[in-house]
C-alpha positions as CSV (number, residue, x, y, z in Angstrom):
1,M,4.1,-31.3,-11.9
2,G,0.3,-31.0,-11.9
3,T,-2.2,-31.6,-14.6
4,F,-1.9,-28.0,-15.9
5,Q,1.4,-26.5,-16.9
6,L,2.9,-23.4,-18.6
7,K,4.3,-24.7,-21.9
8,E,7.1,-22.9,-23.8
9,S,5.9,-20.9,-26.8
10,T,7.7,-19.8,-29.9
11,H,6.7,-16.1,-30.0
12,P,8.9,-13.3,-28.7
13,K,9.1,-12.7,-25.0
14,V,10.2,-10.2,-22.4
15,E,13.9,-10.4,-21.6
16,G,13.7,-8.7,-18.2
17,P,11.4,-9.0,-15.3
18,L,7.6,-8.8,-15.7
19,V,5.8,-6.8,-13.0
20,V,2.1,-6.8,-12.3
21,V,1.1,-3.6,-10.5
22,I,-2.3,-3.5,-8.7
23,M,-3.4,0.1,-8.1
24,D,-5.8,-0.9,-5.4
25,G,-9.2,0.9,-5.6
26,V,-8.5,2.8,-8.9
27,G,-11.3,2.4,-11.4
28,V,-12.5,4.2,-14.5
29,S,-15.5,6.5,-14.5
30,P,-16.8,8.9,-17.2
31,R,-17.8,11.4,-14.5
32,H,-15.5,14.2,-13.5
33,E,-17.4,15.1,-10.3
34,G,-16.3,13.1,-7.3
35,N,-13.5,11.5,-9.4
36,A,-10.2,11.7,-7.7
37,L,-8.4,9.9,-10.6
38,V,-9.3,12.6,-13.2
39,Q,-9.0,15.5,-10.8
40,A,-5.5,14.5,-9.7
41,Q,-2.3,15.4,-11.6
42,T,-1.3,12.1,-13.2
43,P,1.2,12.8,-16.0
44,T,2.6,9.3,-15.8
45,L,-0.7,7.5,-16.3
46,K,-1.6,9.8,-19.1
47,R,1.7,9.3,-20.9
48,L,1.5,5.5,-20.5
49,Q,-2.0,5.4,-21.9
50,E,-0.8,7.2,-25.0
51,Q,2.3,5.1,-25.5
52,H,1.2,1.6,-24.6
53,C,-1.6,-0.9,-25.0
54,T,-4.5,0.3,-22.9
55,T,-7.9,-1.2,-22.2
56,I,-10.4,-1.6,-19.3
57,L,-11.3,-4.7,-17.4
58,Q,-14.4,-5.8,-15.5
59,A,-13.7,-6.2,-11.8
60,H,-17.1,-6.8,-10.2
61,G,-20.0,-9.1,-10.4
62,H,-19.8,-12.3,-12.4
63,A,-16.3,-11.3,-13.7
64,V,-14.9,-12.1,-10.2
65,G,-17.3,-14.8,-9.1
66,M,-19.9,-12.7,-7.3
67,P,-23.6,-13.6,-7.3
68,S,-24.7,-10.8,-9.6
69,N,-23.4,-7.9,-11.6
70,K,-24.9,-5.6,-8.9
71,D,-22.2,-6.8,-6.5
72,M,-19.1,-4.8,-6.1
73,G,-15.7,-6.4,-6.5
74,N,-13.3,-6.3,-3.6
75,S,-9.6,-6.9,-2.9
76,E,-10.1,-10.5,-1.9
77,V,-11.9,-11.7,-5.0
78,G,-9.9,-9.4,-7.2
79,H,-6.6,-10.9,-6.2
80,N,-8.0,-14.4,-6.2
81,T,-9.1,-13.9,-9.8
82,L,-5.9,-12.2,-10.9
83,G,-3.7,-15.0,-9.5
84,A,-6.0,-17.9,-10.6
85,G,-6.4,-16.9,-14.2
86,R,-10.1,-17.9,-14.2
87,V,-13.2,-17.1,-12.2
88,F,-14.3,-19.1,-9.1
89,D,-17.5,-18.7,-7.2
90,Q,-16.5,-16.5,-4.3
91,G,-17.5,-16.1,-0.6
92,A,-20.8,-14.3,-1.1
93,K,-21.9,-16.6,-3.9
94,L,-20.8,-19.7,-2.1
95,V,-22.8,-18.8,1.0
96,E,-25.8,-17.8,-1.1
97,E,-25.8,-21.1,-2.9
98,A,-25.4,-23.0,0.4
99,I,-28.4,-21.2,1.8
100,K,-30.5,-21.9,-1.3
101,S,-29.6,-25.6,-1.2
102,G,-30.0,-25.9,2.5
103,Q,-26.4,-27.0,2.8
104,I,-25.7,-24.8,5.8
105,S,-28.6,-26.1,7.9
106,Q,-27.4,-29.7,7.1
107,A,-23.7,-29.0,7.6
108,P,-22.1,-31.1,10.3
109,V,-20.7,-28.1,12.0
110,W,-24.1,-26.4,12.2
111,K,-25.7,-29.5,13.6
112,E,-22.8,-29.7,16.1
113,I,-23.4,-26.1,17.2
114,M,-27.1,-26.6,17.6
115,G,-26.7,-29.8,19.6
116,H,-24.1,-28.1,21.8
117,C,-26.4,-25.2,22.7
118,R,-29.3,-27.5,23.4
119,Q,-27.3,-30.0,25.4
120,H,-25.6,-27.4,27.6
121,G,-28.4,-24.8,27.7
122,T,-26.0,-22.1,26.5
123,P,-26.6,-19.3,24.0
124,L,-25.4,-18.9,20.4
125,H,-23.4,-15.7,19.7
126,L,-23.1,-14.3,16.2
127,I,-20.4,-11.8,15.4
128,G,-20.0,-9.9,12.1
129,L,-20.5,-6.9,9.8
130,L,-24.1,-5.7,9.8
131,S,-24.8,-4.5,6.2
132,D,-25.7,-5.6,2.8
133,G,-22.4,-4.5,1.2
134,N,-21.7,-8.2,0.2
135,V,-18.0,-7.6,0.5
136,H,-17.4,-9.1,4.0
137,S,-20.9,-10.2,4.9
138,H,-24.6,-9.8,4.0
139,I,-27.3,-9.1,6.5
140,E,-29.6,-11.7,4.9
141,H,-27.0,-14.4,5.8
142,L,-27.4,-13.3,9.4
143,F,-31.2,-13.4,9.2
144,Y,-31.0,-16.9,7.8
145,L,-28.8,-18.1,10.7
146,L,-31.2,-16.5,13.2
147,K,-34.3,-18.1,11.7
148,E,-32.5,-21.5,11.4
149,A,-31.4,-21.3,15.1
150,N,-35.1,-20.5,16.0
151,K,-36.2,-23.6,14.1
152,E,-33.7,-25.6,16.0
153,N,-35.3,-24.5,19.2
154,I,-32.2,-22.5,20.4
155,E,-33.7,-20.3,23.1
156,E,-30.9,-17.6,23.4
157,V,-29.1,-15.9,20.6
158,Y,-26.9,-12.7,21.0
159,I,-25.6,-10.7,18.1
160,H,-22.5,-8.6,18.2
161,I,-22.8,-6.1,15.4
162,L,-20.0,-4.3,13.6
163,L,-21.2,-1.2,11.8
164,D,-20.1,-0.6,8.2
165,G,-20.3,2.8,6.5
166,R,-17.6,1.6,4.1
167,D,-19.1,-0.9,1.7
168,V,-22.4,0.9,2.1
169,A,-23.5,4.5,2.7
170,P,-21.5,6.2,5.4
171,Q,-24.5,6.7,7.7
172,S,-26.8,3.8,7.0
173,A,-26.4,1.8,10.1
174,H,-29.8,2.8,11.5
175,E,-31.5,1.0,8.6
176,F,-29.6,-2.2,9.2
177,I,-30.1,-2.1,12.9
178,Q,-33.8,-1.5,12.6
179,N,-34.2,-4.4,10.1
180,T,-32.4,-6.6,12.5
181,E,-34.6,-5.6,15.4
182,D,-37.7,-6.3,13.3
183,V,-36.4,-9.9,12.7
184,L,-35.6,-10.4,16.4
185,A,-39.0,-9.0,17.4
186,Q,-40.8,-11.6,15.3
187,I,-38.7,-14.5,16.8
188,N,-39.1,-13.1,20.4
189,K,-42.9,-13.5,20.0
190,Q,-42.4,-17.2,20.7
191,A,-42.2,-18.5,24.2
192,K,-38.7,-19.0,25.7
193,R,-36.9,-16.9,23.2
194,R,-34.3,-14.3,24.0
195,Y,-32.8,-13.0,20.7
196,K,-31.0,-9.7,21.2
197,I,-28.3,-7.4,19.9
198,A,-25.7,-7.5,22.7
199,S,-22.8,-5.3,21.6
200,G,-21.4,-3.4,18.7
201,G,-19.1,-0.7,17.3
202,G,-17.7,0.5,14.0
203,R,-15.6,-1.9,11.9
204,M,-12.6,0.4,12.0
205,K,-12.9,0.8,15.8
206,I,-13.1,-2.7,17.0
207,T,-12.7,-6.3,16.0
208,M,-12.1,-6.2,12.3
209,D,-8.4,-5.5,12.1
210,R,-6.4,-7.4,9.5
211,Y,-2.8,-8.6,8.9
212,G,-1.9,-7.7,12.5
213,A,-1.9,-4.0,11.7
214,N,-3.7,-2.9,14.9
215,W,-4.3,-5.7,17.4
216,K,-5.7,-3.0,19.8
217,M,-8.9,-3.1,17.7
218,V,-9.3,-6.8,18.3
219,E,-8.5,-6.4,22.0
220,D,-11.2,-3.6,22.2
221,G,-13.6,-5.9,20.4
222,W,-12.8,-8.8,22.8
223,K,-13.5,-6.5,25.8
224,T,-16.8,-5.4,24.2
225,H,-18.2,-8.7,22.9
226,V,-16.7,-11.2,25.3
227,C,-16.4,-9.3,28.6
228,G,-19.3,-6.9,28.2
229,E,-17.1,-4.0,29.1
230,G,-17.9,-0.5,27.7
231,Q,-20.4,2.3,27.5
232,H,-23.9,0.9,28.2
233,F,-27.1,1.7,26.2
234,S,-30.6,0.4,26.2
235,S,-30.5,-0.5,22.5
236,A,-28.2,-0.3,19.5
237,L,-30.3,2.5,18.0
238,D,-29.9,4.5,21.2
239,A,-26.1,4.0,21.0
240,L,-26.0,5.1,17.4
241,S,-28.2,8.2,18.1
242,H,-25.9,9.1,21.1
243,F,-22.7,9.0,19.1
244,R,-24.2,10.9,16.1
245,Q,-25.4,13.6,18.4
246,Q,-21.9,14.0,19.7
247,E,-20.4,14.0,16.2
248,P,-23.1,14.5,13.5
249,N,-20.9,13.6,10.5
250,I,-19.3,10.5,12.1
251,C,-19.1,7.6,9.7
252,D,-20.6,4.3,10.8
253,Q,-17.3,2.5,10.6
254,D,-15.9,4.9,13.3
255,I,-18.7,4.5,15.9
256,P,-17.2,3.7,19.3
257,A,-17.8,0.4,21.0
258,F,-21.1,0.0,22.9
259,I,-22.8,-2.5,25.2
260,I,-26.5,-3.2,25.4
261,S,-27.6,-3.6,29.0
262,E,-30.6,-4.3,31.1
263,D,-30.7,-3.5,34.8
264,E,-27.2,-2.1,34.4
265,K,-25.9,-5.5,33.3
266,A,-24.6,-6.4,29.8
267,V,-27.3,-8.6,28.2
268,G,-25.0,-11.0,26.4
269,P,-21.3,-11.3,27.2
270,I,-19.7,-14.5,26.0
271,H,-19.3,-17.0,28.8
272,D,-18.0,-20.6,29.1
273,G,-20.0,-23.2,27.2
274,A,-21.4,-20.8,24.6
275,A,-21.2,-21.3,20.8
276,V,-19.9,-18.5,18.6
277,I,-20.1,-18.0,14.9
278,G,-18.3,-15.3,12.9
279,F,-20.8,-14.7,10.1
280,N,-18.5,-12.8,7.8
281,F,-17.7,-14.8,4.7
282,R,-14.5,-12.9,3.9
283,G,-11.5,-14.0,5.9
284,D,-9.0,-11.2,6.1
285,R,-10.8,-9.2,8.8
286,M,-11.9,-12.3,10.8
287,L,-8.6,-14.2,11.2
288,E,-7.4,-12.2,14.2
289,L,-10.7,-12.7,16.0
290,C,-10.4,-16.5,15.2
291,Q,-7.0,-16.6,16.8
292,A,-8.3,-14.8,19.9
293,F,-10.9,-17.5,20.3
294,E,-9.0,-20.5,19.2
295,A,-5.3,-20.1,19.9
296,E,-4.1,-22.0,23.0
297,H,-1.0,-19.9,23.3
298,F,-1.9,-16.3,22.5
299,E,0.3,-13.2,23.0
300,S,-1.2,-10.5,20.8
301,F,-3.1,-9.1,23.8
302,K,-4.1,-10.3,27.3
303,R,-7.4,-12.1,26.9
304,T,-9.4,-11.3,30.0
305,N,-11.2,-14.4,31.3
306,P,-11.0,-16.3,28.0
307,P,-14.1,-18.5,27.8
308,Q,-14.2,-22.0,26.6
309,V,-16.5,-21.9,23.6
310,L,-17.4,-23.8,20.5
311,F,-16.2,-21.5,17.7
312,A,-16.9,-21.5,13.9
313,G,-16.7,-19.2,11.0
314,M,-19.0,-18.8,8.0
315,T,-16.3,-20.2,5.7
316,L,-12.7,-21.4,6.0
317,Y,-10.7,-18.2,6.2
318,D,-7.2,-19.6,5.8
319,G,-6.7,-23.0,4.2
320,D,-3.0,-23.4,5.2
321,T,-3.5,-22.7,8.9
322,H,-7.0,-24.3,8.9
323,T,-8.5,-21.2,10.4
324,P,-11.0,-21.4,11.8
325,G,-11.0,-25.0,12.8
326,K,-14.7,-25.3,12.2
327,Y,-16.8,-23.6,9.4
328,L,-20.2,-23.8,7.8
329,V,-19.3,-23.4,4.1
330,S,-16.2,-24.8,2.3
331,P,-14.3,-22.2,0.2
332,P,-13.3,-22.8,-3.5
333,E,-10.4,-25.0,-4.0
334,I,-8.1,-23.0,-6.2
335,E,-5.3,-25.0,-7.7
336,S,-2.8,-24.3,-10.6
337,T,-2.6,-20.6,-9.8
338,F,-0.1,-18.6,-11.9
339,G,2.3,-18.4,-9.0
340,E,2.2,-22.2,-8.6
341,L,2.8,-22.8,-12.3
342,L,5.7,-20.4,-12.4
343,A,7.2,-22.1,-9.4
344,E,7.0,-25.4,-11.2
345,R,8.9,-23.8,-14.1
346,G,11.6,-22.7,-11.8
347,R,10.9,-19.0,-12.2
348,R,11.9,-16.6,-9.4
349,Q,9.0,-14.5,-8.0
350,F,8.7,-11.5,-5.8
351,A,5.6,-10.1,-4.0
352,C,5.4,-6.8,-2.1
353,S,2.9,-4.5,-0.5
354,E,2.3,-2.7,2.8
355,T,0.6,-4.4,5.6
356,Q,-3.0,-3.4,4.6
357,K,-2.7,-5.3,1.3
358,Y,0.2,-7.7,1.9
359,G,-2.1,-10.7,2.3
360,H,-3.7,-9.9,-1.0
361,V,-0.5,-10.3,-3.1
362,T,0.4,-13.4,-1.2
363,Y,-2.5,-15.4,0.4
364,F,-5.3,-14.4,-2.0
365,W,-3.1,-14.3,-5.1
366,N,-2.0,-17.8,-4.4
367,G,-5.5,-19.1,-4.2
368,N,-6.1,-18.8,-0.4
369,R,-2.8,-20.3,0.4
370,S,-0.4,-18.8,3.0
371,A,2.7,-20.9,2.3
372,K,5.0,-20.3,-0.6
373,F,5.0,-22.9,-3.4
374,S,8.8,-22.8,-3.5
375,P,10.6,-21.0,-0.6
376,K,13.8,-21.0,-2.7
377,L,12.2,-19.3,-5.6
378,E,9.8,-16.9,-3.9
379,S,10.5,-13.8,-1.9
380,Y,7.8,-11.8,-0.1
381,Q,8.3,-8.3,1.4
382,E,5.8,-6.7,3.8
383,I,6.1,-3.0,4.4
384,P,4.5,-2.1,7.7
385,S,1.6,0.3,7.3
386,L,1.4,3.5,9.2
387,N,-0.9,3.4,12.3
388,S,-2.2,7.0,11.7
389,P,-5.4,7.7,9.7
390,F,-4.7,7.1,6.0
391,D,-6.0,10.5,4.9
392,E,-3.4,12.1,7.1
393,H,-0.7,10.4,5.1
394,P,-2.2,9.7,1.7
395,E,1.1,8.8,0.2
396,M,1.1,5.8,2.6
397,R,4.0,3.5,2.0
398,A,4.1,3.7,-1.8
399,A,7.6,5.0,-2.0
400,Q,8.9,2.2,0.2
401,I,7.2,-0.4,-1.9
402,T,8.8,1.1,-5.1
403,E,12.2,1.2,-3.3
404,H,12.0,-2.4,-2.3
405,I,11.0,-3.8,-5.7
406,L,13.7,-1.9,-7.5
407,R,16.3,-3.0,-4.9
408,E,15.1,-6.6,-5.2
409,S,15.3,-6.4,-9.0
410,Q,19.0,-5.6,-8.7
411,K,20.0,-7.6,-5.6
412,Q,18.3,-10.9,-6.4
413,P,16.7,-10.5,-9.9
414,F,13.2,-12.0,-10.2
415,D,11.4,-13.1,-13.3
416,F,7.9,-12.1,-12.1
417,A,6.6,-9.8,-9.4
418,R,3.3,-8.5,-8.2
419,I,2.9,-5.5,-6.1
420,N,0.0,-3.6,-4.6
421,Y,-0.2,0.2,-4.0
422,A,-3.0,0.6,-1.4
423,N,-3.4,4.3,-1.7
424,G,-6.5,4.6,-3.9
425,D,-8.5,2.2,-1.8
426,M,-7.5,2.9,1.8
427,V,-7.6,6.7,1.4
428,G,-10.7,6.4,-0.7
429,H,-12.4,4.5,2.1
430,T,-12.0,7.5,4.4
431,G,-14.3,9.6,2.2
432,N,-11.7,12.5,2.2
433,F,-11.8,13.6,-1.4
434,E,-8.8,16.0,-1.3
435,A,-6.7,13.4,0.5
436,T,-7.6,10.8,-2.2
437,I,-6.5,13.1,-4.9
438,K,-3.1,13.3,-3.1
439,A,-3.1,9.5,-2.8
440,V,-3.5,9.1,-6.6
441,E,-0.8,11.7,-7.3
442,A,1.6,9.8,-5.0
443,L,0.7,6.6,-6.8
444,D,1.4,8.3,-10.2
445,H,4.8,9.5,-9.1
446,N,5.8,6.0,-7.9
447,L,4.6,4.5,-11.2
448,H,7.0,6.9,-13.0
449,V,10.0,5.7,-11.0
450,L,9.0,2.0,-11.3
451,V,8.1,2.0,-15.0
452,E,11.3,3.8,-16.1
453,N,13.5,1.4,-14.1
454,I,11.7,-1.8,-15.2
455,L,11.6,-0.9,-18.9
456,A,15.3,0.0,-18.7
457,Q,15.9,-3.6,-17.7
458,Q,14.1,-4.7,-20.8
459,G,11.2,-5.8,-18.6
460,A,7.5,-5.1,-18.9
461,L,4.6,-4.1,-16.6
462,I,0.9,-4.9,-16.5
463,I,-0.7,-2.0,-14.5
464,T,-4.2,-2.6,-13.4
465,A,-6.5,-2.6,-10.3
466,D,-8.5,-5.0,-8.3
467,H,-11.7,-2.9,-8.1
468,G,-12.8,0.7,-8.2
469,N,-13.2,3.2,-5.4
470,A,-11.2,6.5,-5.8
471,E,-12.8,7.3,-9.1
472,E,-16.3,7.5,-7.6
473,M,-16.3,9.2,-4.2
474,Y,-19.8,10.7,-4.4
475,H,-23.2,9.0,-4.3
476,F,-25.1,9.9,-7.4
477,D,-28.9,9.8,-7.3
478,G,-31.7,10.1,-9.9
479,P,-31.6,10.1,-13.7
480,E,-29.4,13.2,-13.7
481,F,-26.8,11.5,-11.4
482,S,-26.8,14.4,-9.0
483,P,-24.5,14.1,-6.0
484,R,-26.4,13.1,-2.9
485,K,-26.5,15.8,-0.2
486,N,-27.3,15.7,3.5
487,A,-29.8,17.9,5.4
488,L,-27.1,20.7,5.6
489,G,-26.7,20.6,1.8
490,Q,-23.3,19.0,2.0
491,I,-22.3,16.3,-0.5
492,V,-22.4,12.8,1.1
493,P,-19.1,11.1,0.5
494,K,-19.1,7.6,-0.9
495,T,-16.6,5.4,1.0
496,S,-17.4,2.0,-0.6
497,H,-16.0,0.3,-3.7
498,S,-17.7,0.9,-7.1
499,L,-19.2,-1.1,-9.9
500,N,-16.8,0.6,-12.4
501,P,-14.3,-1.2,-14.6
502,V,-10.6,-0.8,-13.9
503,P,-7.8,0.3,-16.2
504,C,-5.2,-2.0,-17.7
505,L,-2.0,-0.7,-19.2
506,I,0.5,-3.1,-20.7
507,C,3.9,-1.4,-20.8
508,L,6.4,-3.1,-23.1
509,P,10.0,-2.3,-23.9
510,Q,10.5,-0.5,-27.2
511,K,11.6,-3.6,-29.1
512,L,8.4,-5.5,-28.3
513,R,5.9,-2.7,-28.9
514,S,5.3,-3.7,-32.5
515,T,5.2,-7.4,-31.7
516,F,2.0,-7.4,-29.6
517,K,-1.5,-5.8,-29.9
518,L,-4.7,-6.1,-28.0
519,K,-6.8,-9.1,-29.0
520,H,-10.4,-8.7,-29.8
521,L,-12.3,-10.3,-26.9
522,E,-16.0,-10.2,-26.1
523,H,-15.3,-9.9,-22.4
524,R,-12.2,-8.6,-20.6
525,G,-11.7,-9.1,-16.9
526,L,-9.2,-9.6,-14.2
527,A,-9.0,-13.3,-15.1
528,N,-7.3,-12.4,-18.4
529,I,-4.2,-11.0,-16.6
530,A,-2.5,-14.4,-15.8
531,S,-2.6,-15.6,-19.4
532,T,-1.3,-12.2,-20.6
533,A,1.6,-12.4,-18.2
534,A,2.3,-16.0,-19.2
535,M,2.4,-15.0,-22.9
536,L,4.8,-12.1,-22.2
537,M,7.1,-14.5,-20.3
538,G,7.2,-16.9,-23.3
539,Y,4.6,-19.5,-22.3
540,T,1.3,-20.8,-23.6
541,P,-1.1,-20.6,-20.7
542,P,-3.1,-23.7,-19.7
543,E,-6.5,-24.2,-21.3
544,I,-8.3,-23.6,-18.0
545,Y,-7.1,-20.0,-18.0
546,E,-9.0,-17.1,-19.6
547,P,-7.3,-16.0,-22.8
548,S,-4.5,-13.4,-23.0
549,L,-5.4,-9.8,-23.6
550,L,-2.7,-9.7,-26.3
551,E,-1.9,-11.5,-29.5
552,C,1.4,-11.7,-31.4
553,I,1.5,-9.8,-34.7
554,S,5.0,-10.7,-35.8
555,A,6.7,-14.0,-36.6
């Protein structure tokens, strides 16, 4: 056993299974307008709030290891924090600190890449999400790399941009592209400099697939960035203008792939000998691209003319598979997660979600670890996500998740489970308000089925979320918080996460409802969930964990 352990306590505990339910993307907002949670019919959530311990938790900013409280939470940092029981500096903050300290420019991998480009006379390519959303990337990190490459006398740099519209305003790409062009123009004033945007497309069209849900996106990205195949334009702004003229309301994340060309030739396809850096700091939507560049044996799609390149990521995206092989900033080392400590106690665990969030209840929950702590004690179930747009099927795979966890609780009873219902987040990201209402209603129905069954087994549930989204689907401007409208007077949908807190409902069997009450805490966040779960399972959590949300009020 490690240094930190779950120790037996003397207070009452849950006899049946304990289930942590993550309602992905479901926050709490006082506003009714643009709030799918309050406009949906949610009899189960309302009843549970009346009958059980209910509070709200911070799920953004410092509470989940982000640089400031202006930074939204996201599924990665949320599940890291839930599973770790305490707060770690996360991707955005790690990179920010590495930039401030000069760690990146002194990192061996950065020096290797710079030396490689100078020695071979080959360009540096940068691929990533172009926005300041600070969920997957930040544009200032890209600007830093560009300026450092210039200082290192790298003559050619090509950027392959992925447009956001999801963690930022739906049609804000022109601002980020123009800011990037301004930085490139300053660098290009020097002799022997060719710094250009080479290709791009929306993040939900190319490259940024995750969990193997749609490898066609990655294949299309490969053809765009690597092969220089696709529709040609003189600039990224021209491409954006063209696609918006074709479809005025198109979200940036859905912009088709494009190539920047000169004299009818792509300006910067990726050839042998080049160096490539994925500048996203979050791993889930970069892992497949890493595999495409790094895997010797690769079968997910046919790589046309795979170039031999020196590849690196901004951070280590997967510690177990060591992906990518080279990276600029080391991730936090998260040990003694709740899952690890439960495995050491010999407790049986179950994790389940659909593809879109499967890695969150496994890899991220376990502290950026893909492997199980105990294959004999842990069972993971992935429900394949639908390939159709999420707002066309807002119920997603919630019913199948519920079915699997209830079946598992009977077939091979577990002591602890964590599941993720992706509806609120994935449908919320589409900006389709009516569909998101239906998504929340589907979630509420499944909660009814799940809660009744688990409580009947004398189990308990902790129902919470990893961040907000569905509760704030409009942009609000000015002191009066008026919904933002476009030139046609239409409300501009908000497709990003929010800064709102998230609900936390602790549902106990009847015999324990008079045993526990909410503890007075100055701050309540996602990090308090692990200790709360430990307490309900009859353990005293380790001192490194944030305290339980509950206290025992009976002997």
